[in-house]
PyMOL commands that place a pseudoatom at each C-alpha (Angstrom):
pseudoatom trace, name=CA, resn=UNK, resi=1, chain=A, elem=C, hetatm=0, pos=[-1.452, 17.295, -4.129]
pseudoatom trace, name=CA, resn=UNK, resi=2, chain=A, elem=C, hetatm=0, pos=[-3.438, 14.648, -2.333]
pseudoatom trace, name=CA, resn=UNK, resi=3, chain=A, elem=C, hetatm=0, pos=[-5.489, 12.173, -4.346]
pseudoatom trace, name=CA, resn=UNK, resi=4, chain=A, elem=C, hetatm=0, pos=[-8.083, 10.104, -2.532]
pseudoatom trace, name=CA, resn=UNK, resi=5, chain=A, elem=C, hetatm=0, pos=[-9.079, 6.816, -4.128]
pseudoatom trace, name=CA, resn=UNK, resi=6, chain=A, elem=C, hetatm=0, pos=[-11.573, 4.281, -2.927]
pseudoatom trace, name=CA, resn=UNK, resi=7, chain=A, elem=C, hetatm=0, pos=[-10.968, 1.015, -4.769]
pseudoatom trace, name=CA, resn=UNK, resi=8, chain=A, elem=C, hetatm=0, pos=[-13.595, -1.710, -4.685]
pseudoatom trace, name=CA, resn=UNK, resi=9, chain=A, elem=C, hetatm=0, pos=[-11.292, -4.627, -5.489]
pseudoatom trace, name=CA, resn=UNK, resi=10, chain=A, elem=C, hetatm=0, pos=[-12.136, -8.339, -5.285]
pseudoatom trace, name=CA, resn=UNK, resi=11, chain=A, elem=C, hetatm=0, pos=[-10.094, -10.174, -2.630]
pseudoatom trace, name=CA, resn=UNK, resi=12, chain=A, elem=C, hetatm=0, pos=[-8.182, -12.104, -5.286]
pseudoatom trace, name=CA, resn=UNK, resi=13, chain=A, elem=C, hetatm=0, pos=[-7.017, -8.850, -6.951]
pseudoatom trace, name=CA, resn=UNK, resi=14, chain=A, elem=C, hetatm=0, pos=[-6.148, -6.924, -3.790]
pseudoatom trace, name=CA, resn=UNK, resi=15, chain=A, elem=C, hetatm=0, pos=[-2.487, -7.992, -3.805]
pseudoatom trace, name=CA, resn=UNK, resi=16, chain=A, elem=C, hetatm=0, pos=[-2.077, -6.969, -7.457]
pseudoatom trace, name=CA, resn=UNK, resi=17, chain=A, elem=C, hetatm=0, pos=[-3.556, -3.539, -6.687]
pseudoatom trace, name=CA, resn=UNK, resi=18, chain=A, elem=C, hetatm=0, pos=[-1.274, -3.032, -3.679]
pseudoatom trace, name=CA, resn=UNK, resi=19, chain=A, elem=C, hetatm=0, pos=[1.752, -4.175, -5.700]
pseudoatom trace, name=CA, resn=UNK, resi=20, chain=A, elem=C, hetatm=0, pos=[0.794, -1.647, -8.393]
pseudoatom trace, name=CA, resn=UNK, resi=21, chain=A, elem=C, hetatm=0, pos=[0.805, 1.124, -5.769]
pseudoatom trace, name=CA, resn=UNK, resi=22, chain=A, elem=C, hetatm=0, pos=[4.146, -0.100, -4.390]
pseudoatom trace, name=CA, resn=UNK, resi=23, chain=A, elem=C, hetatm=0, pos=[5.679, -0.181, -7.872]
pseudoatom trace, name=CA, resn=UNK, resi=24, chain=A, elem=C, hetatm=0, pos=[4.591, 3.428, -8.458]
pseudoatom trace, name=CA, resn=UNK, resi=25, chain=A, elem=C, hetatm=0, pos=[5.889, 4.397, -5.018]
pseudoatom trace, name=CA, resn=UNK, resi=26, chain=A, elem=C, hetatm=0, pos=[9.270, 2.783, -5.734]
pseudoatom trace, name=CA, resn=UNK, resi=27, chain=A, elem=C, hetatm=0, pos=[9.578, 4.379, -9.180]
pseudoatom trace, name=CA, resn=UNK, resi=28, chain=A, elem=C, hetatm=0, pos=[8.773, 7.861, -7.855]
pseudoatom trace, name=CA, resn=UNK, resi=29, chain=A, elem=C, hetatm=0, pos=[10.817, 8.730, -4.757]
pseudoatom trace, name=CA, resn=UNK, resi=30, chain=A, elem=C, hetatm=0, pos=[9.043, 11.206, -2.538]
pseudoatom trace, name=CA, resn=UNK, resi=31, chain=A, elem=C, hetatm=0, pos=[5.596, 9.776, -3.135]
pseudoatom trace, name=CA, resn=UNK, resi=32, chain=A, elem=C, hetatm=0, pos=[3.886, 8.290, -0.124]
pseudoatom trace, name=CA, resn=UNK, resi=33, chain=A, elem=C, hetatm=0, pos=[0.826, 6.089, 0.060]
pseudoatom trace, name=CA, resn=UNK, resi=34, chain=A, elem=C, hetatm=0, pos=[-1.368, 5.559, 3.069]
pseudoatom trace, name=CA, resn=UNK, resi=35, chain=A, elem=C, hetatm=0, pos=[-3.602, 2.572, 2.507]
pseudoatom trace, name=CA, resn=UNK, resi=36, chain=A, elem=C, hetatm=0, pos=[-6.473, 1.360, 4.646]
pseudoatom trace, name=CA, resn=UNK, resi=37, chain=A, elem=C, hetatm=0, pos=[-8.495, -1.748, 3.950]
pseudoatom trace, name=CA, resn=UNK, resi=38, chain=A, elem=C, hetatm=0, pos=[-11.883, -3.028, 4.953]
pseudoatom trace, name=CA, resn=UNK, resi=39, chain=A, elem=C, hetatm=0, pos=[-11.636, -6.778, 4.455]
pseudoatom trace, name=CA, resn=UNK, resi=40, chain=A, elem=C, hetatm=0, pos=[-14.374, -8.484, 6.476]
pseudoatom trace, name=CA, resn=UNK, resi=41, chain=A, elem=C, hetatm=0, pos=[-14.335, -11.567, 4.248]
pseudoatom trace, name=CA, resn=UNK, resi=42, chain=A, elem=C, hetatm=0, pos=[-10.589, -12.188, 4.596]
pseudoatom trace, name=CA, resn=UNK, resi=43, chain=A, elem=C, hetatm=0, pos=[-8.761, -13.985, 7.369]
pseudoatom trace, name=CA, resn=UNK, resi=44, chain=A, elem=C, hetatm=0, pos=[-5.840, -12.290, 9.107]
pseudoatom trace, name=CA, resn=UNK, resi=45, chain=A, elem=C, hetatm=0, pos=[-3.445, -14.673, 7.346]
pseudoatom trace, name=CA, resn=UNK, resi=46, chain=A, elem=C, hetatm=0, pos=[-4.948, -13.736, 3.963]
pseudoatom trace, name=CA, resn=UNK, resi=47, chain=A, elem=C, hetatm=0, pos=[-4.637, -10.033, 4.773]
pseudoatom trace, name=CA, resn=UNK, resi=48, chain=A, elem=C, hetatm=0, pos=[-0.975, -10.439, 5.774]
pseudoatom trace, name=CA, resn=UNK, resi=49, chain=A, elem=C, hetatm=0, pos=[-0.247, -12.326, 2.545]
pseudoatom trace, name=CA, resn=UNK, resi=50, chain=A, elem=C, hetatm=0, pos=[-2.067, -9.664, 0.522]
pseudoatom trace, name=CA, resn=UNK, resi=51, chain=A, elem=C, hetatm=0, pos=[-0.025, -6.773, 1.916]
pseudoatom trace, name=CA, resn=UNK, resi=52, chain=A, elem=C, hetatm=0, pos=[3.326, -8.450, 1.320]
pseudoatom trace, name=CA, resn=UNK, resi=53, chain=A, elem=C, hetatm=0, pos=[4.677, -6.393, -1.581]
pseudoatom trace, name=CA, resn=UNK, resi=54, chain=A, elem=C, hetatm=0, pos=[8.109, -6.073, -3.186]
pseudoatom trace, name=CA, resn=UNK, resi=55, chain=A, elem=C, hetatm=0, pos=[10.344, -4.385, -2.391]
pseudoatom trace, name=CA, resn=UNK, resi=56, chain=A, elem=C, hetatm=0, pos=[9.401, -5.302, 1.127]
pseudoatom trace, name=CA, resn=UNK, resi=57, chain=A, elem=C, hetatm=0, pos=[8.407, -2.782, 3.717]
pseudoatom trace, name=CA, resn=UNK, resi=58, chain=A, elem=C, hetatm=0, pos=[9.206, -3.855, 7.237]
pseudoatom trace, name=CA, resn=UNK, resi=59, chain=A, elem=C, hetatm=0, pos=[6.355, -3.395, 9.679]
pseudoatom trace, name=CA, resn=UNK, resi=60, chain=A, elem=C, hetatm=0, pos=[8.387, -0.856, 11.610]
pseudoatom trace, name=CA, resn=UNK, resi=61, chain=A, elem=C, hetatm=0, pos=[9.061, 1.097, 8.406]
pseudoatom trace, name=CA, resn=UNK, resi=62, chain=A, elem=C, hetatm=0, pos=[5.351, 1.136, 7.671]
pseudoatom trace, name=CA, resn=UNK, resi=63, chain=A, elem=C, hetatm=0, pos=[4.561, 2.458, 11.140]
pseudoatom trace, name=CA, resn=UNK, resi=64, chain=A, elem=C, hetatm=0, pos=[7.345, 5.069, 11.191]
pseudoatom trace, name=CA, resn=UNK, resi=65, chain=A, elem=C, hetatm=0, pos=[7.281, 6.317, 7.599]
pseudoatom trace, name=CA, resn=UNK, resi=66, chain=A, elem=C, hetatm=0, pos=[6.651, 10.059, 7.423]
pseudoatom trace, name=CA, resn=UNK, resi=67, chain=A, elem=C, hetatm=0, pos=[4.684, 11.758, 4.695]
pseudoatom trace, name=CA, resn=UNK, resi=68, chain=A, elem=C, hetatm=0, pos=[6.814, 14.118, 2.611]
pseudoatom trace, name=CA, resn=UNK, resi=69, chain=A, elem=C, hetatm=0, pos=[4.448, 14.441, -0.330]
pseudoatom trace, name=CA, resn=UNK, resi=70, chain=A, elem=C, hetatm=0, pos=[5.181, 13.452, -3.893]
pseudoatom trace, name=CA, resn=UNK, resi=71, chain=A, elem=C, hetatm=0, pos=[8.405, 15.061, -5.085]
pseudoatom trace, name=CA, resn=UNK, resi=72, chain=A, elem=C, hetatm=0, pos=[9.501, 15.909, -1.538]
pseudoatom trace, name=CA, resn=UNK, resi=73, chain=A, elem=C, hetatm=0, pos=[12.703, 14.809, 0.132]
for i in range(1, 73): cmd.bond("trace and resi %d" % i, "trace and resi %d" % (i + 1))
show_as sticks, trace
zoom trace
């Protein structure tokens, strides 16, 4: 199943929202999130800080990660 969500999140809550997605992703192997952001009011440095979640995803891992669907292997 694919679920599409558009989240209108204030800049100061964007990191918390992304961390929430990462926590769900980590707790449920096989799930995969593709996230896009429209952040015209944020600087590049702010955007980079916002997308730094734990556990870390290396940039290369983000670019190479393949979608297997939730529950896939």
